[in-house]
C-alpha positions as CSV (number, residue, x, y, z in Angstrom):
1,X,25.6,-1.5,-15.6
2,X,21.9,-1.2,-14.6
3,X,20.7,-1.6,-11.0
4,X,17.4,-3.2,-10.1
5,X,15.2,-1.4,-7.5
6,X,12.2,-3.2,-6.1
7,X,9.4,-1.4,-4.3
8,X,6.9,-3.5,-2.2
9,X,3.6,-2.5,-0.7
10,X,2.7,-5.3,1.7
11,X,-1.0,-5.3,2.7
12,X,-3.1,-7.6,4.8
13,X,-4.4,-9.6,1.8
14,X,-2.2,-8.5,-1.1
15,X,1.4,-7.6,-1.8
16,X,2.2,-5.3,-4.8
17,X,5.7,-5.1,-6.2
18,X,7.2,-3.1,-9.0
19,X,10.7,-3.5,-10.4
20,X,12.7,-0.5,-11.8
21,X,15.8,-0.9,-14.0
22,X,17.9,2.2,-13.2
23,X,21.0,3.6,-14.8
24,X,22.9,6.9,-14.2
25,X,20.5,8.7,-16.6
26,X,17.2,6.9,-16.5
27,X,14.8,4.6,-14.7
28,X,12.4,2.3,-16.4
29,X,9.6,0.1,-15.1
30,X,10.2,-3.5,-16.1
31,X,7.7,-5.5,-14.1
32,X,4.7,-5.1,-11.8
33,X,3.1,-7.9,-9.8
34,X,0.2,-8.5,-7.4
35,X,0.6,-11.4,-5.0
36,X,-2.4,-12.7,-3.0
37,X,-1.6,-13.1,0.7
38,X,-3.6,-15.5,3.0
39,X,-3.7,-13.7,6.4
40,X,-4.4,-17.0,8.1
41,X,-1.7,-19.2,6.5
42,X,0.9,-16.8,5.2
43,X,2.5,-15.7,8.4
44,X,5.9,-14.0,9.1
45,X,8.6,-14.9,6.6
46,X,6.3,-17.1,4.4
47,X,4.5,-14.1,2.8
48,X,7.9,-12.5,2.0
49,X,9.0,-15.7,0.4
50,X,5.9,-15.7,-1.8
51,X,6.8,-12.2,-3.0
52,X,10.5,-13.1,-3.6
53,X,9.5,-16.0,-5.9
54,X,7.9,-13.6,-8.5
55,X,10.8,-11.1,-8.5
56,X,14.0,-11.2,-10.6
57,X,17.1,-12.9,-9.3
58,X,19.1,-9.7,-9.3
59,X,17.9,-7.2,-6.8
60,X,20.1,-4.3,-5.7
61,X,17.8,-2.2,-3.5
62,X,14.4,-2.9,-1.8
63,X,12.0,-0.2,-0.6
64,X,9.0,-1.4,1.5
65,X,6.2,0.0,3.5
66,X,5.9,-0.2,7.3
67,X,2.7,-2.0,8.4
68,X,0.1,0.7,9.0
69,X,-1.4,-1.3,11.9
70,X,1.7,-0.7,14.0
71,X,2.6,2.8,12.9
72,X,1.0,6.3,13.3
73,X,1.6,9.9,12.3
74,X,1.2,13.0,14.4
75,X,1.3,16.7,13.4
76,X,3.3,18.4,16.2
77,X,3.1,22.2,16.6
78,X,5.7,24.3,18.4
79,X,5.7,28.0,19.4
80,X,9.1,28.7,17.9
81,X,10.9,28.4,14.5
82,X,14.4,27.4,15.7
83,X,14.8,23.8,14.5
84,X,17.3,23.0,17.3
85,X,14.6,24.0,19.8
86,X,12.0,21.9,17.9
87,X,14.3,18.8,17.9
88,X,15.0,19.3,21.6
89,X,11.3,19.6,22.4
90,X,10.1,16.7,20.2
91,X,10.9,13.9,22.6
92,X,9.2,15.7,25.5
93,X,6.1,16.2,23.5
94,X,6.0,12.6,22.2
95,X,6.5,11.2,25.7
96,X,3.2,12.7,26.8
97,X,1.3,11.4,23.7
98,X,2.4,7.8,23.0
99,X,1.8,4.7,25.1
100,X,5.5,3.5,24.8
101,X,8.8,4.4,26.3
102,X,10.8,6.5,23.8
103,X,13.5,3.9,23.7
104,X,10.9,1.4,22.4
105,X,9.9,3.4,19.3
106,X,11.5,4.5,16.0
107,X,10.7,8.1,15.0
108,X,11.1,10.0,11.8
109,X,9.9,13.6,11.1
110,X,9.9,16.3,8.4
111,X,9.1,20.0,8.7
112,X,5.5,20.6,7.7
113,X,5.3,24.4,8.1
114,X,7.2,27.2,9.5
115,X,6.6,31.0,9.9
116,X,5.1,33.6,12.2
117,X,7.2,32.3,15.1
118,X,5.8,28.9,14.9
119,X,6.6,25.6,13.2
120,X,5.0,22.2,12.7
121,X,6.6,18.8,12.4
122,X,4.9,15.8,10.8
123,X,6.1,12.9,12.8
124,X,5.9,9.1,12.1
125,X,6.5,6.5,14.7
126,X,6.3,2.8,15.2
127,X,7.5,0.3,17.8
128,X,11.1,-0.8,17.2
129,X,10.3,-4.5,17.8
130,X,7.8,-4.5,14.9
131,X,10.4,-3.0,12.5
132,X,13.1,-5.4,13.7
133,X,10.8,-8.4,13.2
134,X,9.8,-7.2,9.7
135,X,13.5,-6.8,8.7
136,X,14.3,-10.3,10.0
137,X,11.5,-11.9,8.1
138,X,12.5,-10.1,4.9
139,X,16.1,-11.0,5.3
140,X,15.2,-14.6,5.6
141,X,13.5,-14.3,2.1
142,X,16.6,-12.5,0.7
143,X,14.7,-9.2,0.6
144,X,16.7,-7.0,3.1
145,X,15.2,-3.5,2.9
146,X,17.2,-0.5,2.1
147,X,14.4,1.9,3.1
148,X,11.2,1.5,5.0
149,X,8.5,4.1,4.5
150,X,5.0,5.1,5.6
151,X,2.4,4.3,2.9
152,X,0.4,7.6,3.5
153,X,3.5,9.8,3.2
154,X,4.7,8.2,-0.1
155,X,1.4,9.4,-1.8
156,X,3.0,12.8,-1.9
157,X,5.2,11.6,-4.8
158,X,2.1,11.3,-7.0
159,X,1.6,15.1,-7.0
160,X,3.4,16.9,-9.9
161,X,6.0,19.4,-8.7
162,X,4.3,22.2,-10.7
163,X,1.0,21.7,-8.8
164,X,0.0,24.9,-6.9
165,X,-2.2,25.0,-3.8
166,X,-3.1,22.4,-1.3
167,X,-3.7,19.0,-2.9
168,X,-5.0,15.8,-1.2
169,X,-4.3,12.3,-2.4
170,X,-6.5,9.5,-1.0
171,X,-5.7,5.8,-1.6
172,X,-8.8,3.7,-0.7
173,X,-7.9,0.1,0.0
174,X,-10.0,-2.8,1.3
175,X,-9.4,-2.3,5.1
176,X,-7.3,0.9,5.1
177,X,-7.3,4.3,3.5
178,X,-4.2,6.4,3.2
179,X,-4.3,10.2,2.9
180,X,-1.6,12.8,2.1
181,X,-1.9,16.5,1.9
182,X,0.7,18.3,-0.2
183,X,1.3,22.0,-0.5
184,X,4.9,22.8,-1.6
185,X,5.9,19.6,0.2
186,X,4.2,17.0,2.4
187,X,2.0,18.8,5.0
188,X,-0.1,16.0,6.5
189,X,-0.3,12.2,6.3
190,X,-2.6,9.7,8.0
191,X,-3.8,6.1,7.7
192,X,-7.5,5.5,8.4
193,X,-8.6,2.1,9.6
194,X,-11.5,1.9,7.1
195,X,-11.9,1.3,3.4
196,X,-13.8,-0.5,0.7
197,X,-14.9,-3.3,3.1
198,X,-17.0,-0.8,5.0
199,X,-18.9,-0.2,1.8
200,X,-19.4,-3.9,1.4
201,X,-20.9,-4.1,4.9
202,X,-23.2,-1.2,4.3
203,X,-24.5,-2.8,1.1
204,X,-24.8,-6.2,2.7
205,X,-26.9,-4.8,5.6
206,X,-29.2,-2.8,3.3
207,X,-29.9,-5.5,0.8
208,X,-29.4,-8.6,2.9
209,X,-26.4,-9.9,1.0
210,X,-23.6,-12.2,2.0
211,X,-20.1,-10.6,2.0
212,X,-19.1,-11.9,-1.5
213,X,-22.4,-10.7,-3.0
214,X,-21.9,-7.3,-1.5
215,X,-18.4,-7.0,-2.7
216,X,-19.4,-8.0,-6.2
217,X,-22.3,-5.5,-6.2
218,X,-19.9,-2.7,-5.1
219,X,-17.5,-3.5,-7.9
220,X,-20.1,-3.9,-10.7
221,X,-23.2,-1.8,-9.8
222,X,-22.5,0.7,-6.9
223,X,-21.8,4.3,-7.6
224,X,-21.8,7.5,-5.6
225,X,-24.2,10.1,-7.1
226,X,-23.1,13.8,-7.1
227,X,-24.9,16.9,-8.0
228,X,-28.6,16.8,-9.1
229,X,-29.9,13.4,-8.0
230,X,-33.6,14.0,-9.0
231,X,-33.0,12.6,-12.5
232,X,-31.7,9.3,-11.1
233,X,-33.9,6.4,-10.3
234,X,-35.0,5.6,-6.7
235,X,-32.8,2.4,-6.8
236,X,-29.7,4.4,-7.9
237,X,-30.3,6.9,-5.1
238,X,-30.7,4.2,-2.5
239,X,-27.5,2.5,-3.6
240,X,-25.7,5.8,-3.5
241,X,-26.9,6.4,0.0
242,X,-25.6,3.0,1.1
243,X,-22.2,3.7,-0.5
244,X,-22.1,7.1,1.3
245,X,-22.9,5.4,4.6
246,X,-20.0,2.9,4.0
247,X,-17.6,5.7,3.3
248,X,-18.6,7.7,6.4
249,X,-15.7,6.5,8.5
250,X,-13.2,7.6,5.9
251,X,-14.9,11.0,5.4
252,X,-15.0,11.7,9.1
């Protein structure tokens, strides 16, 4: 009998959901939905109820992202390879870096590198209260999650297993960008508080446009010029410079 797995990416203005029908031998995509979210009106459990309405009645497992605004990642380096020593030292290192008591945060980590008497741990953390509130709101909409993941880290799944050498995957959203670096496993992940909206603002400032006009111009006319730009028009070069300015925060 098939099982139905739902993966949800909840963003500040949109939720994206996919439904997989899985059996012992296969998994098949059967639906994909984008749901608009009003950040002013759709608070707490209301946004999850909007998502639940477009999903099938039968749901066996739910995987969802943790809100990037309340979570962060850190690459922790240790001068030893023994994983028992690493685990024992992790709490001590985190205690000096995060503005919370350790009892107030949820922590997950994976080994990022090891060798030469050193090891690195990619650590994700978020306040327990925010996770508990998200679970309560989802349960009220009949969407109790089985797994909660960091958006940046999940980008590693897009890199084919046979890929060799360091590979970066960047997901550029409206207000956030998510970055994963993969090299025989996930090596680095981070969410950057900048995205396409910063390009909108750069175009609006340069050409005296309102926000909607700037967004439309970005989506229909703007492009980033690479290589030899001398053959391009002055207008094309100016637009490219404005786009580059808007992407500056992400590049840094």
